[in-house]
DRENLUMMAR-667554 format. One record per atom (N, C-alpha, C): residue in one letter; chain; atom name; x, y, z. Coordinates in steps of 0.1 Angstrom, whole numbers, plus 2048, in hexadecimal, padded with zeros to 3 digits. Layout:
REM DRENLUMMAR-667554
[node A, A, CA, [X, Y, Z]];
...
This chain:
REM DRENLUMMAR-667554
[node T, A, N, [489, 174, 515]];
[node T, A, CA, [485, 16B, 50A]];
[node T, A, C, [483, 15D, 50E]];
[node I, A, N, [478, 157, 50A]];
[node I, A, CA, [477, 148, 50C]];
[node I, A, C, [47B, 142, 4FE]];
[node A, A, N, [486, 13B, 4FF]];
[node A, A, CA, [48C, 136, 4F2]];
[node A, A, C, [484, 12B, 4EC]];
[node S, A, N, [485, 129, 4DF]];
[node S, A, CA, [480, 11E, 4D8]];
[node S, A, C, [484, 111, 4DF]];
[node G, A, N, [47B, 108, 4E1]];
[node G, A, CA, [47E, 0FB, 4E8]];
[node G, A, C, [47C, 0FC, 4F7]];
[node A, A, N, [47A, 108, 4FC]];
[node A, A, CA, [478, 10A, 50B]];
[node A, A, C, [46A, 10E, 50E]];
[node T, A, N, [467, 10D, 51B]];
[node T, A, CA, [45A, 112, 520]];
[node T, A, C, [45B, 11A, 52C]];
[node T, A, N, [467, 11E, 530]];
[node T, A, CA, [469, 126, 53B]];
[node T, A, C, [475, 130, 539]];
[node A, A, N, [474, 13B, 541]];
[node A, A, CA, [47F, 145, 541]];
[node A, A, C, [481, 148, 550]];
[node V, A, N, [48D, 148, 555]];
[node V, A, CA, [48F, 14C, 563]];
[node V, A, C, [495, 15A, 562]];
[node V, A, N, [48E, 163, 569]];
[node V, A, CA, [491, 172, 569]];
[node V, A, C, [498, 176, 576]];
[node T, A, N, [4A3, 17C, 576]];
[node T, A, CA, [4A9, 182, 582]];
[node T, A, C, [4A4, 190, 583]];
[node H, A, N, [49D, 193, 58E]];
[node H, A, CA, [496, 1A0, 58F]];
[node H, A, C, [49E, 1AB, 595]];
[node G, A, N, [4A7, 1A8, 59D]];
[node G, A, CA, [4B0, 1B3, 5A3]];
[node G, A, C, [4AA, 1BB, 5AD]];
[node L, A, N, [49E, 1B8, 5B2]];
[node L, A, CA, [498, 1C0, 5BD]];
[node L, A, C, [49E, 1BD, 5CA]];
[node N, A, N, [49D, 1C6, 5D4]];
[node N, A, CA, [4A3, 1C4, 5E1]];
[node N, A, C, [49A, 1BD, 5EA]];
[node V, A, N, [48E, 1B9, 5E5]];
[node V, A, CA, [484, 1B2, 5ED]];
[node V, A, C, [47E, 1A7, 5E4]];
[node T, A, N, [478, 19D, 5EA]];
[node T, A, CA, [471, 193, 5E3]];
[node T, A, C, [464, 198, 5DE]];
[node P, A, N, [461, 199, 5D1]];
[node P, A, CA, [455, 19E, 5CC]];
[node P, A, C, [44A, 194, 5CE]];
[node T, A, N, [43D, 198, 5CE]];
[node T, A, CA, [432, 18F, 5CE]];
[node T, A, C, [42D, 18E, 5C0]];
[node L, A, N, [424, 185, 5BD]];
[node L, A, CA, [41F, 183, 5B0]];
[node L, A, C, [419, 190, 5AA]];
[node D, A, N, [412, 197, 5B2]];
[node D, A, CA, [40C, 1A4, 5AD]];
[node D, A, C, [415, 1AF, 5AB]];
[node D, A, N, [422, 1AD, 5AE]];
[node D, A, CA, [42C, 1B7, 5AC]];
[node D, A, C, [433, 1B6, 59E]];
[node I, A, N, [430, 1AA, 597]];
[node I, A, CA, [437, 1A7, 58B]];
[node I, A, C, [42D, 1A8, 57F]];
[node S, A, N, [431, 1B0, 575]];
[node S, A, CA, [429, 1B1, 568]];
[node S, A, C, [431, 1AC, 55C]];
[node I, A, N, [42A, 1A5, 553]];
[node I, A, CA, [430, 19F, 547]];
[node I, A, C, [429, 1A5, 53B]];
[node V, A, N, [430, 1A9, 531]];
[node V, A, CA, [42B, 1AD, 524]];
[node V, A, C, [432, 1A5, 519]];
[node F, A, N, [42A, 19F, 510]];
[node F, A, CA, [430, 197, 505]];
[node F, A, C, [432, 1A0, 4F9]];
[node G, A, N, [43E, 19F, 4F2]];
[node G, A, CA, [441, 1A7, 4E7]];
[node G, A, C, [43D, 1A1, 4DA]];
[node E, A, N, [438, 195, 4DA]];
[node E, A, CA, [434, 18E, 4CD]];
[node E, A, C, [42C, 182, 4D1]];
[node Q, A, N, [427, 17C, 4C6]];
[node Q, A, CA, [421, 16F, 4C7]];
[node Q, A, C, [42B, 165, 4C2]];
[node G, A, N, [42E, 15B, 4C9]];
[node G, A, CA, [438, 151, 4C5]];
[node G, A, C, [434, 14A, 4B8]];
[node T, A, N, [43D, 144, 4B1]];
[node T, A, CA, [43A, 13D, 4A5]];
[node T, A, C, [42F, 132, 4A8]];
[node A, A, N, [430, 12C, 4B3]];
[node A, A, CA, [425, 123, 4B7]];
[node A, A, C, [41D, 12A, 4C2]];
[node D, A, N, [411, 126, 4C4]];
[node D, A, CA, [409, 12C, 4CF]];
[node D, A, C, [40E, 127, 4DC]];
[node Y, A, N, [413, 130, 4E4]];
[node Y, A, CA, [419, 12B, 4F1]];
[node Y, A, C, [40F, 128, 4FC]];
[node G, A, N, [403, 12A, 4F9]];
[node G, A, CA, [3F8, 126, 503]];
[node G, A, C, [3F7, 12F, 50F]];
[node R, A, N, [3F6, 129, 51A]];
[node R, A, CA, [3F5, 131, 527]];
[node R, A, C, [402, 135, 52C]];
[node W, A, N, [403, 13F, 534]];
[node W, A, CA, [40F, 143, 53A]];
[node W, A, C, [40D, 146, 549]];
[node W, A, N, [418, 145, 551]];
[node W, A, CA, [417, 148, 55F]];
[node W, A, C, [424, 14A, 565]];
[node V, A, N, [424, 151, 571]];
[node V, A, CA, [431, 154, 578]];
[node V, A, C, [430, 14C, 585]];
[node D, A, N, [43C, 146, 589]];
[node D, A, CA, [43D, 13F, 596]];
[node D, A, C, [44B, 13F, 59A]];
[node T, A, N, [44E, 138, 5A5]];
[node T, A, CA, [45C, 137, 5AB]];
[node T, A, C, [462, 145, 5AD]];
[node I, A, N, [45A, 14D, 5B4]];
[node I, A, CA, [45F, 15B, 5B7]];
[node I, A, C, [468, 15A, 5C3]];
[node T, A, N, [474, 15F, 5C1]];
[node T, A, CA, [47E, 15F, 5CD]];
[node T, A, C, [483, 16D, 5CF]];
[node A, A, N, [48D, 16E, 5D8]];
[node A, A, CA, [493, 17B, 5DB]];
[node A, A, C, [49B, 180, 5CF]];
[node T, A, N, [49E, 177, 5C5]];
[node T, A, CA, [4A6, 17C, 5BA]];
[node T, A, C, [4A0, 179, 5AC]];
[node Q, A, N, [497, 16F, 5AB]];
[node Q, A, CA, [492, 16B, 59E]];
[node Q, A, C, [483, 168, 59E]];
[node F, A, N, [47E, 167, 592]];
[node F, A, CA, [470, 161, 590]];
[node F, A, C, [471, 159, 583]];
[node T, A, N, [467, 150, 581]];
[node T, A, CA, [467, 148, 575]];
[node T, A, C, [45A, 14B, 56D]];
[node L, A, N, [45C, 14E, 560]];
[node L, A, CA, [450, 14F, 557]];
[node L, A, C, [44F, 142, 54F]];
[node H, A, N, [443, 13C, 54F]];
[node H, A, CA, [440, 130, 548]];
[node H, A, C, [436, 132, 53D]];
[node V, A, N, [437, 12B, 532]];
[node V, A, CA, [42D, 129, 528]];
[node V, A, C, [429, 11B, 527]];
[node S, A, N, [41D, 117, 523]];
[node S, A, CA, [419, 109, 523]];
[node S, A, C, [41E, 102, 516]];
[node V, A, N, [423, 109, 50C]];
[node V, A, CA, [427, 103, 4FF]];
[node V, A, C, [434, 10A, 4FA]];
[node D, A, N, [43D, 103, 4F5]];
[node D, A, CA, [449, 109, 4EF]];
[node D, A, C, [445, 113, 4E4]];
[node P, A, N, [44A, 120, 4E5]];
[node P, A, CA, [446, 12A, 4DC]];
[node P, A, C, [44A, 128, 4CD]];
[node G, A, N, [453, 11F, 4CB]];
[node G, A, CA, [458, 11D, 4BD]];
[node G, A, C, [464, 125, 4B9]];
[node A, A, N, [467, 124, 4AC]];
[node A, A, CA, [473, 12A, 4A7]];
[node A, A, C, [475, 139, 4AA]];
[node S, A, N, [46B, 140, 4AB]];
[node S, A, CA, [46C, 14F, 4AD]];
[node S, A, C, [471, 152, 4BB]];
[node N, A, N, [470, 149, 4C5]];
[node N, A, CA, [472, 14C, 4D3]];
[node N, A, C, [466, 154, 4D7]];
[node L, A, N, [466, 158, 4E4]];
[node L, A, CA, [45B, 160, 4E9]];
[node L, A, C, [461, 16C, 4F1]];
[node D, A, N, [461, 178, 4EC]];
[node D, A, CA, [467, 183, 4F3]];
[node D, A, C, [45D, 189, 4FC]];
[node F, A, N, [461, 18D, 508]];
[node F, A, CA, [459, 193, 512]];
[node F, A, C, [460, 19E, 519]];
[node A, A, N, [459, 1A7, 51F]];
[node A, A, CA, [45E, 1B1, 528]];
[node A, A, C, [458, 1AF, 536]];
[node W, A, N, [45F, 1B3, 540]];
[node W, A, CA, [459, 1B2, 54D]];
[node W, A, C, [45C, 1BE, 556]];
[node R, A, N, [454, 1BF, 560]];
[node R, A, CA, [457, 1CA, 56A]];
[node R, A, C, [453, 1C4, 577]];
[node A, A, N, [45B, 1C7, 581]];
[node A, A, CA, [459, 1C3, 58E]];
[node A, A, C, [45B, 1CF, 597]];
[node V, A, N, [450, 1D2, 59F]];
[node V, A, CA, [451, 1DE, 5A8]];
[node V, A, C, [44A, 1D9, 5B5]];
[node A, A, N, [452, 1DA, 5BF]];
[node A, A, CA, [44D, 1D6, 5CD]];
[node A, A, C, [44D, 1E3, 5D5]];
[node L, A, N, [441, 1E7, 5D9]];
[node L, A, CA, [43F, 1F3, 5E0]];
[node L, A, C, [43E, 1F0, 5EF]];
């Protein structure tokens, strides 16, 4: 979840390798109270990645699901 008042979520992926951008998939479970604008993933490390949105999603927060598979 990206919480109200925030524009990022740091996700611990638990893979035994560092994934690349094309190994990570994001699915949003709702539209935030506010239009969260664009979104992107960066800061991919051996343990985590960061999901960003360009605008605070508002009071509803922004729920998302993710999958990371490194083949």
